[in-house]
C-alpha positions, 0 to 999 in steps of 0.5 A: 128848892122852888117854891112848887117842889117845896110845897109839893114835898110837903104835901107828900110828907104830910099825906104820909104821916097822915097814913101812918097815923090812920095805921098806927093809931088806936083801933076803932072798935065796931058798932055794938048793940047794947043787950034789950032792956028797959030805959030807966030815964032820960035827960035832955040838955038844957041849951042844946037839942042832946039827951042822956039816956040810962038803961037797966042793964047792969053794965054799959056797954062801951066798946071805944072805952069812953071815960064817963060810964056813970052818967048815961048814954047820948045822943050827938045834937048834930046826929040827923036822926036824933030827932027819930030816936028821941020818939023811939024812946020815948014811946019805949018808956011811955009804952014799957017797951024794951029798947037796943041801942047801937053804941058808936064811939064817944060824944062829950066823954060818954058811950054815943047811941048812933041807933035805937030799937024798940020791941 
């Protein structure tokens, strides 16, 4: 078998296996809104631009089954809208307003905030 044919066969096999993993892999839960509530506290990272947010609801919204559910929601420092989310959360705390956060996936084992609304 020529090198060209072996390479094409390997690429085809990898593609099929990748698609099978996508179809068979664990289901990804849809993004979910938290209930409207006040933010109890916020904590920022020491060496990274990352924020933990603590909401005053009895239970955390955790649609993806993240393993850490006792240490707040988290905003990924690589998300493009993180500074806007930080500003909205800080504004909510300072003005004693309620927020609802969209949770989608996990980051660092915690439910990941991908959007914030204030009222």
